[in-house]
All heavy atoms as a GROMACS GRO file, in nm:
protein
  612
    1MET      N    1   2.244  14.576  29.240
    1MET     CA    2   2.320  14.589  29.120
    1MET      C    3   2.230  14.599  29.004
    1MET      O    4   2.122  14.539  29.002
    1MET     CB    5   2.418  14.470  29.098
    1MET     CG    6   2.493  14.480  28.967
    1MET     SD    7   2.605  14.356  28.934
    1MET     CE    8   2.754  14.417  29.015
    2GLN      N    9   2.261  14.683  28.913
    2GLN     CA   10   2.177  14.695  28.787
    2GLN      C   11   2.267  14.667  28.672
    2GLN      O   12   2.384  14.714  28.657
    2GLN     CB   13   2.129  14.844  28.786
    2GLN     CG   14   2.045  14.876  28.649
    2GLN     CD   15   2.000  15.011  28.664
    2GLN    OE1   16   1.989  15.072  28.762
    2GLN    NE2   17   1.976  15.062  28.545
    3ARG      N   18   2.223  14.574  28.580
    3ARG     CA   19   2.299  14.550  28.459
    3ARG      C   20   2.212  14.580  28.338
    3ARG      O   21   2.093  14.568  28.333
    3ARG     CB   22   2.325  14.407  28.440
    3ARG     CG   23   2.418  14.356  28.548
    3ARG     CD   24   2.447  14.212  28.547
    3ARG     NE   25   2.555  14.174  28.636
    3ARG     CZ   26   2.591  14.062  28.664
    3ARG    NH1   27   2.544  13.956  28.599
    3ARG    NH2   28   2.687  14.038  28.753
    4GLU      N   29   2.274  14.646  28.236
    4GLU     CA   30   2.212  14.685  28.110
    4GLU      C   31   2.310  14.681  27.999
    4GLU      O   32   2.418  14.725  28.012
    4GLU     CB   33   2.167  14.824  28.135
    4GLU     CG   34   2.100  14.895  28.027
    4GLU     CD   35   2.058  15.040  28.051
    4GLU    OE1   36   2.033  15.079  28.166
    4GLU    OE2   37   2.060  15.122  27.960
    5GLU      N   38   2.258  14.638  27.887
    5GLU     CA   39   2.328  14.634  27.761
    5GLU      C   40   2.305  14.766  27.690
    5GLU      O   41   2.190  14.802  27.682
    5GLU     CB   42   2.298  14.515  27.674
    5GLU     CG   43   2.343  14.386  27.719
    5GLU     CD   44   2.328  14.272  27.625
    5GLU    OE1   45   2.307  14.289  27.496
    5GLU    OE2   46   2.331  14.156  27.667
    6ARG      N   47   2.408  14.824  27.644
    6ARG     CA   48   2.397  14.954  27.569
    6ARG      C   49   2.484  14.959  27.460
    6ARG      O   50   2.612  14.962  27.481
    6ARG     CB   51   2.416  15.073  27.672
    6ARG     CG   52   2.385  15.208  27.626
    6ARG     CD   53   2.238  15.228  27.649
    6ARG     NE   54   2.217  15.379  27.626
    6ARG     CZ   55   2.107  15.434  27.685
    6ARG    NH1   56   2.028  15.364  27.744
    6ARG    NH2   57   2.088  15.558  27.657
    7GLY      N   58   2.439  14.942  27.336
    7GLY     CA   59   2.529  14.933  27.222
    7GLY      C   60   2.616  14.817  27.229
    7GLY      O   61   2.568  14.700  27.257
    8ARG      N   62   2.742  14.827  27.229
    8ARG     CA   63   2.835  14.714  27.245
    8ARG      C   64   2.893  14.701  27.378
    8ARG      O   65   2.982  14.617  27.408
    8ARG     CB   66   2.948  14.724  27.141
    8ARG     CG   67   3.034  14.845  27.164
    8ARG     CD   68   3.141  14.858  27.052
    8ARG     NE   69   3.228  14.969  27.085
    8ARG     CZ   70   3.348  14.978  27.060
    8ARG    NH1   71   3.413  14.874  27.004
    8ARG    NH2   72   3.427  15.088  27.100
    9TYR      N   73   2.822  14.760  27.475
    9TYR     CA   74   2.878  14.759  27.622
    9TYR      C   75   2.772  14.694  27.713
    9TYR      O   76   2.644  14.710  27.695
    9TYR     CB   77   2.902  14.896  27.679
    9TYR     CG   78   3.030  14.959  27.598
    9TYR    CD1   79   3.012  15.050  27.496
    9TYR    CD2   80   3.150  14.926  27.646
    9TYR    CE1   81   3.107  15.106  27.436
    9TYR    CE2   82   3.263  14.973  27.569
    9TYR     CZ   83   3.240  15.068  27.471
    9TYR     OH   84   3.347  15.125  27.412
   10LEU      N   85   2.819  14.632  27.816
   10LEU     CA   86   2.739  14.586  27.934
   10LEU      C   87   2.777  14.683  28.045
   10LEU      O   88   2.892  14.694  28.083
   10LEU     CB   89   2.778  14.450  27.978
   10LEU     CG   90   2.702  14.399  28.094
   10LEU    CD1   91   2.550  14.394  28.086
   10LEU    CD2   92   2.765  14.260  28.137
   11ILE      N   93   2.669  14.750  28.099
   11ILE     CA   94   2.690  14.845  28.210
   11ILE      C   95   2.639  14.773  28.340
   11ILE      O   96   2.539  14.715  28.341
   11ILE     CB   97   2.604  14.970  28.191
   11ILE    CG1   98   2.637  15.039  28.058
   11ILE    CG2   99   2.615  15.068  28.310
   11ILE    CD1  100   2.520  15.136  28.018
   12GLU      N  101   2.742  14.774  28.437
   12GLU     CA  102   2.713  14.712  28.562
   12GLU      C  103   2.724  14.826  28.673
   12GLU      O  104   2.835  14.870  28.696
   12GLU     CB  105   2.796  14.597  28.596
   12GLU     CG  106   2.778  14.482  28.501
   12GLU     CD  107   2.879  14.373  28.521
   12GLU    OE1  108   2.997  14.387  28.494
   12GLU    OE2  109   2.841  14.271  28.582
   13ALA      N  110   2.609  14.874  28.727
   13ALA     CA  111   2.618  14.984  28.825
   13ALA      C  112   2.577  14.922  28.963
   13ALA      O  113   2.484  14.836  28.968
   13ALA     CB  114   2.520  15.081  28.784
   14SER      N  115   2.654  14.963  29.066
   14SER     CA  116   2.630  14.907  29.202
   14SER      C  117   2.658  15.029  29.298
   14SER      O  118   2.701  15.135  29.253
   14SER     CB  119   2.700  14.789  29.234
   14SER     OG  120   2.844  14.809  29.218
   15ALA      N  121   2.644  14.993  29.426
   15ALA     CA  122   2.673  15.090  29.530
   15ALA      C  123   2.750  15.024  29.644
   15ALA      O  124   2.724  14.902  29.675
   15ALA     CB  125   2.539  15.153  29.588
   16PHE      N  126   2.837  15.099  29.706
   16PHE     CA  127   2.918  15.051  29.820
   16PHE      C  128   2.895  15.136  29.945
   16PHE      O  129   2.898  15.254  29.932
   16PHE     CB  130   3.066  15.051  29.782
   16PHE     CG  131   3.170  15.008  29.891
   16PHE    CD1  132   3.179  14.879  29.920
   16PHE    CD2  133   3.237  15.101  29.956
   16PHE    CE1  134   3.259  14.840  30.021
   16PHE    CE2  135   3.317  15.073  30.061
   16PHE     CZ  136   3.326  14.946  30.093
   17ARG      N  137   2.852  15.074  30.041
   17ARG     CA  138   2.826  15.146  30.174
   17ARG      C  139   2.954  15.177  30.234
   17ARG      O  140   3.048  15.095  30.261
   17ARG     CB  141   2.750  15.059  30.267
   17ARG     CG  142   2.689  15.141  30.386
   17ARG     CD  143   2.608  15.056  30.474
   17ARG     NE  144   2.521  15.154  30.545
   17ARG     CZ  145   2.403  15.119  30.585
   17ARG    NH1  146   2.351  15.004  30.560
   17ARG    NH2  147   2.337  15.210  30.655
   18LEU      N  148   2.984  15.304  30.256
   18LEU     CA  149   3.113  15.345  30.315
   18LEU      C  150   3.125  15.316  30.466
   18LEU      O  151   3.021  15.290  30.531
   18LEU     CB  152   3.131  15.506  30.293
   18LEU     CG  153   3.149  15.541  30.153
   18LEU    CD1  154   3.157  15.694  30.139
   18LEU    CD2  155   3.259  15.471  30.095
   19GLY      N  156   3.242  15.315  30.519
   19GLY     CA  157   3.268  15.274  30.665
   19GLY      C  158   3.185  15.338  30.771
   19GLY      O  159   3.148  15.282  30.865
   20ASP      N  160   3.147  15.470  30.749
   20ASP     CA  161   3.062  15.539  30.850
   20ASP      C  162   2.920  15.486  30.834
   20ASP      O  163   2.847  15.522  30.938
   20ASP     CB  164   3.080  15.692  30.837
   20ASP     CG  165   3.022  15.742  30.708
   20ASP    OD1  166   2.950  15.667  30.628
   20ASP    OD2  167   3.039  15.865  30.683
   21GLY      N  168   2.883  15.412  30.737
   21GLY     CA  169   2.750  15.359  30.727
   21GLY      C  170   2.639  15.457  30.704
   21GLY      O  171   2.532  15.418  30.685
   22ASN      N  172   2.678  15.582  30.669
   22ASN     CA  173   2.569  15.683  30.636
   22ASN      C  174   2.569  15.718  30.495
   22ASN      O  175   2.469  15.779  30.437
   22ASN     CB  176   2.597  15.814  30.715
   22ASN     CG  177   2.566  15.783  30.870
   22ASN    OD1  178   2.486  15.700  30.901
   22ASN    ND2  179   2.644  15.856  30.949
   23LYS      N  180   2.662  15.694  30.412
   23LYS     CA  181   2.675  15.725  30.272
   23LYS      C  182   2.707  15.608  30.179
   23LYS      O  183   2.761  15.508  30.223
   23LYS     CB  184   2.792  15.834  30.250
   23LYS     CG  185   2.775  15.953  30.330
   23LYS     CD  186   2.661  16.046  30.274
   23LYS     CE  187   2.657  16.174  30.350
   23LYS     NZ  188   2.552  16.263  30.294
   24TRP      N  189   2.645  15.624  30.059
   24TRP     CA  190   2.679  15.518  29.960
   24TRP      C  191   2.755  15.580  29.846
   24TRP      O  192   2.736  15.689  29.795
   24TRP     CB  193   2.536  15.463  29.908
   24TRP     CG  194   2.459  15.397  30.005
   24TRP    CD1  195   2.384  15.448  30.110
   24TRP    CD2  196   2.462  15.255  30.020
   24TRP    NE1  197   2.335  15.349  30.176
   24TRP    CE2  198   2.375  15.227  30.126
   24TRP    CE3  199   2.518  15.144  29.959
   24TRP    CZ2  200   2.350  15.102  30.178
   24TRP    CZ3  201   2.496  15.014  29.997
   24TRP    CH2  202   2.415  14.992  30.102
   25GLN      N  203   2.855  15.498  29.799
   25GLN     CA  204   2.943  15.548  29.690
   25GLN      C  205   2.896  15.465  29.550
   25GLN      O  206   2.888  15.344  29.558
   25GLN     CB  207   3.086  15.515  29.719
   25GLN     CG  208   3.184  15.559  29.614
   25GLN     CD  209   3.327  15.544  29.661
   25GLN    OE1  210   3.358  15.426  29.690
   25GLN    NE2  211   3.403  15.650  29.655
   26PRO      N  212   2.882  15.530  29.441
   26PRO     CA  213   2.847  15.461  29.322
   26PRO      C  214   2.967  15.388  29.266
   26PRO      O  215   3.092  15.424  29.288
   26PRO     CB  216   2.824  15.577  29.221
   26PRO     CG  217   2.808  15.696  29.295
   26PRO     CD  218   2.881  15.677  29.419
   27ARG      N  219   2.948  15.270  29.207
   27ARG     CA  220   3.050  15.192  29.141
   27ARG      C  221   3.000  15.159  29.007
   27ARG      O  222   2.872  15.120  28.985
   27ARG     CB  223   3.067  15.060  29.220
   27ARG     CG  224   3.111  15.080  29.362
   27ARG     CD  225   3.263  15.098  29.367
   27ARG     NE  226   3.308  15.141  29.498
   27ARG     CZ  227   3.383  15.052  29.576
   27ARG    NH1  228   3.401  14.930  29.537
   27ARG    NH2  229   3.426  15.106  29.697
   28LEU      N  230   3.091  15.152  28.908
   28LEU     CA  231   3.056  15.130  28.775
   28LEU      C  232   3.159  15.049  28.708
   28LEU      O  233   3.288  15.064  28.719
   28LEU     CB  234   3.044  15.269  28.696
   28LEU     CG  235   3.028  15.257  28.548
   28LEU    CD1  236   2.897  15.199  28.510
   28LEU    CD2  237   3.042  15.399  28.492
   29THR      N  238   3.119  14.945  28.632
   29THR     CA  239   3.200  14.862  28.550
   29THR      C  240   3.135  14.853  28.404
   29THR      O  241   3.024  14.819  28.394
   29THR     CB  242   3.210  14.713  28.604
   29THR    OG1  243   3.270  14.722  28.736
   29THR    CG2  244   3.312  14.641  28.510
   30MET      N  245   3.222  14.888  28.315
   30MET     CA  246   3.184  14.880  28.170
   30MET      C  247   3.255  14.770  28.102
   30MET      O  248   3.383  14.754  28.119
   30MET     CB  249   3.219  15.012  28.098
   30MET     CG  250   3.160  15.136  28.159
   30MET     SD  251   2.975  15.156  28.125
   30MET     CE  252   2.981  15.186  27.956
   31THR      N  253   3.187  14.673  28.036
   31THR     CA  254   3.241  14.575  27.963
   31THR      C  255   3.209  14.587  27.810
   31THR      O  256   3.091  14.585  27.784
   31THR     CB  257   3.190  14.436  28.024
   31THR    OG1  258   3.223  14.428  28.163
   31THR    CG2  259   3.258  14.322  27.951
   32ARG      N  260   3.317  14.579  27.730
   32ARG     CA  261   3.289  14.574  27.594
   32ARG      C  262   3.269  14.428  27.560
   32ARG      O  263   3.343  14.342  27.586
   32ARG     CB  264   3.409  14.626  27.510
   32ARG     CG  265   3.387  14.624  27.356
   32ARG     CD  266   3.515  14.654  27.280
   32ARG     NE  267   3.606  14.522  27.293
   32ARG     CZ  268   3.741  14.539  27.321
   32ARG    NH1  269   3.799  14.650  27.316
   32ARG    NH2  270   3.812  14.433  27.340
   33MET      N  271   3.153  14.395  27.506
   33MET     CA  272   3.109  14.255  27.478
   33MET      C  273   3.188  14.201  27.370
   33MET      O  274   3.240  14.279  27.272
   33MET     CB  275   2.971  14.255  27.453
   33MET     CG  276   2.878  14.286  27.580
   33MET     SD  277   2.704  14.272  27.562
   33MET     CE  278   2.665  14.430  27.455
   34ALA      N  279   3.218  14.079  27.370
   34ALA     CA  280   3.294  14.002  27.265
   34ALA      C  281   3.225  14.006  27.136
   34ALA      O  282   3.102  14.007  27.130
   34ALA     CB  283   3.315  13.861  27.308
   35CYS      N  284   3.300  14.019  27.032
   35CYS     CA  285   3.248  14.002  26.890
   35CYS      C  286   3.337  13.912  26.813
   35CYS      O  287   3.427  13.844  26.870
   35CYS     CB  288   3.239  14.142  26.827
   35CYS     SG  289   3.399  14.226  26.810
   36ALA      N  290   3.317  13.895  26.683
   36ALA     CA  291   3.392  13.791  26.608
   36ALA      C  292   3.536  13.823  26.607
   36ALA      O  293   3.607  13.713  26.609
   36ALA     CB  294   3.345  13.811  26.464
   37ASN      N  295   3.588  13.940  26.621
   37ASN     CA  296   3.734  13.955  26.617
   37ASN      C  297   3.792  14.022  26.740
   37ASN      O  298   3.904  14.069  26.741
   37ASN     CB  299   3.774  14.038  26.494
   37ASN     CG  300   3.703  14.173  26.488
   37ASN    OD1  301   3.616  14.207  26.581
   37ASN    ND2  302   3.740  14.259  26.395
   38ALA      N  303   3.714  14.027  26.857
   38ALA     CA  304   3.768  14.087  26.974
   38ALA      C  305   3.703  14.018  27.098
   38ALA      O  306   3.575  13.993  27.105
   38ALA     CB  307   3.742  14.229  26.979
   39LEU      N  308   3.791  13.989  27.200
   39LEU     CA  309   3.740  13.939  27.325
   39LEU      C  310   3.672  14.046  27.415
   39LEU      O  311   3.686  14.158  27.389
   39LEU     CB  312   3.849  13.872  27.399
   39LEU     CG  313   3.929  13.759  27.339
   39LEU    CD1  314   4.051  13.722  27.427
   39LEU    CD2  315   3.833  13.636  27.324
   40SER      N  316   3.588  14.007  27.501
   40SER     CA  317   3.525  14.104  27.596
   40SER      C  318   3.641  14.170  27.688
   40SER      O  319   3.745  14.098  27.714
   40SER     CB  320   3.430  14.043  27.682
   40SER     OG  321   3.485  13.943  27.768
   41LYS      N  322   3.622  14.296  27.717
   41LYS     CA  323   3.711  14.357  27.810
   41LYS      C  324   3.640  14.455  27.899
   41LYS      O  325   3.558  14.517  27.853
   41LYS     CB  326   3.815  14.430  27.718
   41LYS     CG  327   3.939  14.493  27.788
   41LYS     CD  328   4.032  14.551  27.700
   41LYS     CE  329   4.152  14.606  27.773
   41LYS     NZ  330   4.253  14.671  27.683
   42SER      N  331   3.693  14.453  28.029
   42SER     CA  332   3.619  14.539  28.123
   42SER      C  333   3.710  14.644  28.183
   42SER      O  334   3.821  14.644  28.183
   42SER     CB  335   3.578  14.456  28.246
   42SER     OG  336   3.479  14.362  28.198
   43GLN      N  337   3.634  14.750  28.215
   43GLN     CA  338   3.705  14.866  28.286
   43GLN      C  339   3.617  14.909  28.399
   43GLN      O  340   3.494  14.928  28.386
   43GLN     CB  341   3.713  14.978  28.193
   43GLN     CG  342   3.780  15.108  28.249
   43GLN     CD  343   3.794  15.226  28.148
   43GLN    OE1  344   3.758  15.208  28.022
   43GLN    NE2  345   3.844  15.329  28.188
   44SER      N  346   3.681  14.931  28.521
   44SER     CA  347   3.607  14.975  28.646
   44SER      C  348   3.631  15.114  28.677
   44SER      O  349   3.735  15.164  28.640
   44SER     CB  350   3.646  14.884  28.760
   44SER     OG  351   3.606  14.749  28.753
   45PHE      N  352   3.529  15.177  28.738
   45PHE     CA  353   3.548  15.321  28.785
   45PHE      C  354   3.509  15.324  28.918
   45PHE      O  355   3.405  15.346  28.974
   45PHE     CB  356   3.442  15.403  28.696
   45PHE     CG  357   3.479  15.414  28.554
   45PHE    CD1  358   3.413  15.308  28.469
   45PHE    CD2  359   3.556  15.500  28.491
   45PHE    CE1  360   3.439  15.312  28.329
   45PHE    CE2  361   3.583  15.511  28.352
   45PHE     CZ  362   3.531  15.401  28.279
   46PRO      N  363   3.621  15.295  29.011
   46PRO     CA  364   3.602  15.300  29.152
   46PRO      C  365   3.616  15.446  29.201
   46PRO      O  366   3.665  15.531  29.134
   46PRO     CB  367   3.716  15.220  29.206
   46PRO     CG  368   3.825  15.239  29.106
   46PRO     CD  369   3.748  15.248  28.973
   47GLY      N  370   3.556  15.475  29.325
   47GLY     CA  371   3.576  15.597  29.383
   47GLY      C  372   3.503  15.706  29.315
   47GLY      O  373   3.536  15.829  29.323
   48LEU      N  374   3.384  15.684  29.257
   48LEU     CA  375   3.302  15.781  29.194
   48LEU      C  376   3.234  15.866  29.304
   48LEU      O  377   3.210  15.826  29.417
   48LEU     CB  378   3.196  15.728  29.114
   48LEU     CG  379   3.233  15.638  28.995
   48LEU    CD1  380   3.111  15.581  28.925
   48LEU    CD2  381   3.307  15.728  28.885
   49THR      N  382   3.220  15.998  29.264
   49THR     CA  383   3.150  16.096  29.354
   49THR      C  384   3.040  16.161  29.265
   49THR      O  385   3.052  16.162  29.147
   49THR     CB  386   3.250  16.209  29.402
   49THR    OG1  387   3.315  16.272  29.294
   49THR    CG2  388   3.349  16.151  29.491
   50PRO      N  389   2.932  16.210  29.330
   50PRO     CA  390   2.920  16.247  29.462
   50PRO      C  391   2.877  16.118  29.553
   50PRO      O  392   2.841  16.016  29.495
   50PRO     CB  393   2.808  16.353  29.471
   50PRO     CG  394   2.734  16.318  29.349
   50PRO     CD  395   2.829  16.269  29.243
   51LEU      N  396   2.868  16.131  29.679
   51LEU     CA  397   2.823  16.020  29.764
   51LEU      C  398   2.666  16.056  29.783
   51LEU      O  399   2.625  16.156  29.766
   51LEU     CB  400   2.889  16.037  29.900
   51LEU     CG  401   3.042  16.014  29.899
   51LEU    CD1  402   3.098  16.021  30.038
   51LEU    CD2  403   3.077  15.894  29.825
   52PHE      N  404   2.592  15.945  29.819
   52PHE     CA  405   2.454  15.950  29.819
   52PHE      C  406   2.398  15.897  29.953
   52PHE      O  407   2.461  15.818  30.018
   52PHE     CB  408   2.396  15.861  29.708
   52PHE     CG  409   2.418  15.922  29.573
   52PHE    CD1  410   2.536  15.899  29.502
   52PHE    CD2  411   2.327  16.002  29.499
   52PHE    CE1  412   2.565  15.959  29.381
   52PHE    CE2  413   2.344  16.057  29.385
   52PHE     CZ  414   2.467  16.039  29.320
   53GLU      N  415   2.290  15.937  29.987
   53GLU     CA  416   2.225  15.902  30.116
   53GLU      C  417   2.165  15.760  30.106
   53GLU      O  418   2.145  15.692  30.202
   53GLU     CB  419   2.110  15.997  30.162
   53GLU     CG  420   2.150  16.138  30.174
   53GLU     CD  421   2.244  16.151  30.302
   53GLU    OE1  422   2.208  16.072  30.402
   53GLU    OE2  423   2.325  16.231  30.304
   54THR      N  424   2.132  15.715  29.973
   54THR     CA  425   2.069  15.584  29.952
   54THR      C  426   2.140  15.509  29.845
   54THR      O  427   2.212  15.560  29.761
   54THR     CB  428   1.925  15.597  29.907
   54THR    OG1  429   1.920  15.660  29.778
   54THR    CG2  430   1.841  15.679  30.004
   55ALA      N  431   2.143  15.377  29.853
   55ALA     CA  432   2.196  15.292  29.758
   55ALA      C  433   2.133  15.315  29.621
   55ALA      O  434   2.196  15.311  29.520
   55ALA     CB  435   2.196  15.134  29.806
   56LYS      N  436   2.005  15.320  29.627
   56LYS     CA  437   1.930  15.353  29.502
   56LYS      C  438   1.983  15.468  29.423
   56LYS      O  439   1.992  15.462  29.301
   56LYS     CB  440   1.783  15.360  29.532
   56LYS     CG  441   1.689  15.360  29.405
   56LYS     CD  442   1.546  15.365  29.447
   56LYS     CE  443   1.454  15.366  29.325
   56LYS     NZ  444   1.310  15.371  29.359
   57GLY      N  445   2.000  15.576  29.492
   57GLY     CA  446   2.048  15.702  29.439
   57GLY      C  447   2.194  15.665  29.375
   57GLY      O  448   2.214  15.729  29.255
   58ALA      N  449   2.279  15.608  29.448
   58ALA     CA  450   2.409  15.583  29.394
   58ALA      C  451   2.404  15.488  29.274
   58ALA      O  452   2.482  15.517  29.170
   58ALA     CB  453   2.496  15.506  29.512
   59VAL      N  454   2.326  15.387  29.265
   59VAL     CA  455   2.317  15.299  29.162
   59VAL      C  456   2.264  15.371  29.029
   59VAL      O  457   2.310  15.358  28.926
   59VAL     CB  458   2.225  15.178  29.185
   59VAL    CG1  459   2.194  15.096  29.070
   59VAL    CG2  460   2.304  15.081  29.294
   60ARG      N  461   2.160  15.447  29.050
   60ARG     CA  462   2.109  15.532  28.948
   60ARG      C  463   2.213  15.624  28.880
   60ARG      O  464   2.222  15.629  28.759
   60ARG     CB  465   1.985  15.622  28.992
   60ARG     CG  466   1.912  15.690  28.882
   60ARG     CD  467   1.798  15.776  28.938
   60ARG     NE  468   1.695  15.685  28.990
   60ARG     CZ  469   1.630  15.700  29.108
   60ARG    NH1  470   1.658  15.805  29.183
   60ARG    NH2  471   1.553  15.604  29.145
   61TYR      N  472   2.290  15.691  28.967
   61TYR     CA  473   2.394  15.783  28.919
   61TYR      C  474   2.496  15.697  28.836
   61TYR      O  475   2.526  15.741  28.730
   61TYR     CB  476   2.471  15.850  29.037
   61TYR     CG  477   2.590  15.928  28.997
   61TYR    CD1  478   2.573  16.052  28.950
   61TYR    CD2  479   2.706  15.883  28.996
   61TYR    CE1  480   2.677  16.133  28.907
   61TYR    CE2  481   2.823  15.953  28.956
   61TYR     CZ  482   2.803  16.082  28.917
   61TYR     OH  483   2.911  16.154  28.877
   62ALA      N  484   2.541  15.589  28.890
   62ALA     CA  485   2.644  15.507  28.807
   62ALA      C  486   2.580  15.456  28.675
   62ALA      O  487   2.653  15.452  28.578
   62ALA     CB  488   2.688  15.388  28.894
   63ALA      N  489   2.456  15.413  28.673
   63ALA     CA  490   2.397  15.373  28.553
   63ALA      C  491   2.383  15.472  28.453
   63ALA      O  492   2.407  15.466  28.332
   63ALA     CB  493   2.260  15.312  28.587
   64ASP      N  494   2.333  15.593  28.504
   64ASP     CA  495   2.323  15.711  28.410
   64ASP      C  496   2.471  15.748  28.351
   64ASP      O  497   2.481  15.789  28.233
   64ASP     CB  498   2.272  15.825  28.482
   64ASP     CG  499   2.127  15.816  28.514
   64ASP    OD1  500   2.052  15.729  28.462
   64ASP    OD2  501   2.071  15.893  28.593
   65LEU      N  502   2.570  15.742  28.435
   65LEU     CA  503   2.698  15.769  28.396
   65LEU      C  504   2.746  15.670  28.285
   65LEU      O  505   2.802  15.707  28.182
   65LEU     CB  506   2.796  15.777  28.508
   65LEU     CG  507   2.951  15.796  28.473
   65LEU    CD1  508   2.964  15.936  28.411
   65LEU    CD2  509   3.030  15.789  28.600
   66GLY      N  510   2.717  15.546  28.302
   66GLY     CA  511   2.752  15.442  28.215
   66GLY      C  512   2.691  15.464  28.077
   66GLY      O  513   2.744  15.441  27.972
   67ARG      N  514   2.556  15.489  28.088
   67ARG     CA  515   2.482  15.518  27.964
   67ARG      C  516   2.542  15.630  27.886
   67ARG      O  517   2.554  15.621  27.759
   67ARG     CB  518   2.340  15.545  27.990
   67ARG     CG  519   2.246  15.423  28.034
   67ARG     CD  520   2.104  15.466  28.054
   67ARG     NE  521   2.044  15.376  28.149
   67ARG     CZ  522   2.015  15.394  28.269
   67ARG    NH1  523   2.029  15.518  28.324
   67ARG    NH2  524   1.956  15.308  28.342
   68SER      N  525   2.574  15.740  27.938
   68SER     CA  526   2.625  15.857  27.880
   68SER      C  527   2.758  15.821  27.816
   68SER      O  528   2.793  15.869  27.707
   68SER     CB  529   2.622  15.984  27.968
   68SER     OG  530   2.716  15.968  28.079
   69MET      N  531   2.838  15.751  27.890
   69MET     CA  532   2.974  15.719  27.838
   69MET      C  533   2.964  15.636  27.719
   69MET      O  534   3.031  15.657  27.616
   69MET     CB  535   3.054  15.642  27.952
   69MET     CG  536   3.094  15.735  28.073
   69MET     SD  537   3.181  15.648  28.196
   69MET     CE  538   3.344  15.618  28.121
   70ALA      N  539   2.863  15.529  27.722
   70ALA     CA  540   2.847  15.445  27.602
   70ALA      C  541   2.789  15.522  27.487
   70ALA      O  542   2.833  15.504  27.368
   70ALA     CB  543   2.759  15.332  27.641
   71ASP      N  544   2.700  15.607  27.509
   71ASP     CA  545   2.631  15.682  27.402
   71ASP      C  546   2.724  15.783  27.338
   71ASP      O  547   2.708  15.814  27.218
   71ASP     CB  548   2.507  15.748  27.456
   71ASP     CG  549   2.399  15.653  27.483
   71ASP    OD1  550   2.401  15.529  27.452
   71ASP    OD2  551   2.300  15.688  27.557
   72GLU      N  552   2.795  15.856  27.419
   72GLU     CA  553   2.882  15.967  27.370
   72GLU      C  554   3.029  15.925  27.333
   72GLU      O  555   3.109  16.010  27.292
   72GLU     CB  556   2.890  16.075  27.479
   72GLU     CG  557   2.753  16.126  27.508
   72GLU     CD  558   2.747  16.211  27.639
   72GLU    OE1  559   2.846  16.254  27.685
   72GLU    OE2  560   2.635  16.255  27.677
   73GLY      N  561   3.066  15.795  27.350
   73GLY     CA  562   3.198  15.753  27.328
   73GLY      C  563   3.307  15.834  27.411
   73GLY      O  564   3.400  15.887  27.356
   74SER      N  565   3.274  15.830  27.538
   74SER     CA  566   3.356  15.916  27.631
   74SER      C  567   3.512  15.873  27.624
   74SER      O  568   3.540  15.756  27.618
   74SER     CB  569   3.307  15.890  27.777
   74SER     OG  570   3.409  15.938  27.867
   75PRO      N  571   3.597  15.975  27.627
   75PRO     CA  572   3.749  15.942  27.625
   75PRO      C  573   3.786  15.873  27.756
   75PRO      O  574   3.892  15.807  27.753
   75PRO     CB  575   3.799  16.080  27.617
   75PRO     CG  576   3.712  16.179  27.656
   75PRO     CD  577   3.576  16.125  27.627
   76ARG      N  578   3.711  15.871  27.867
   76ARG     CA  579   3.736  15.802  27.985
   76ARG      C  580   3.723  15.647  27.970
   76ARG      O  581   3.781  15.571  28.039
   76ARG     CB  582   3.644  15.853  28.108
   76ARG     CG  583   3.676  15.982  28.146
   76ARG     CD  584   3.576  16.029  28.252
   76ARG     NE  585   3.597  15.944  28.371
   76ARG     CZ  586   3.494  15.948  28.479
   76ARG    NH1  587   3.401  16.038  28.466
   76ARG    NH2  588   3.509  15.867  28.575
   77LEU      N  589   3.645  15.612  27.869
   77LEU     CA  590   3.617  15.474  27.837
   77LEU      C  591   3.725  15.418  27.745
   77LEU      O  592   3.734  15.452  27.629
   77LEU     CB  593   3.478  15.469  27.769
   77LEU     CG  594   3.416  15.323  27.754
   77LEU    CD1  595   3.403  15.255  27.894
   77LEU    CD2  596   3.269  15.342  27.696
   78LYS      N  597   3.808  15.330  27.794
   78LYS     CA  598   3.928  15.288  27.721
   78LYS      C  599   3.910  15.148  27.669
   78LYS      O  600   3.990  15.097  27.602
   78LYS     CB  601   4.049  15.277  27.826
   78LYS     CG  602   4.074  15.410  27.888
   78LYS     CD  603   4.128  15.515  27.800
   78LYS     CE  604   4.158  15.646  27.862
   78LYS     NZ  605   4.178  15.759  27.783
   79VAL      N  606   3.790  15.082  27.695
   79VAL     CA  607   3.766  14.945  27.642
   79VAL      C  608   3.687  14.950  27.512
   79VAL      O  609   3.620  15.038  27.487
   79VAL     CB  610   3.710  14.852  27.749
   79VAL    CG1  611   3.800  14.830  27.854
   79VAL    CG2  612   3.566  14.901  27.787
   0.00000   0.00000   0.00000
């Protein structure tokens, strides 16, 4: 798992080994950190594609996606 703060978000990127054991699926959770007038709130992005041969590749993809969502204010990011 990789954790990184980016702006007002905590990015948590990880990988899940699929049942066949040969592929890794990226997993991403974005948490808006608490501030003076708002509690923290998380949003998960399960089932990301593409699939990867290695866990490292899947984690890197999820982390890059989280960074771009935080930096660009992606409409997919609801928290």
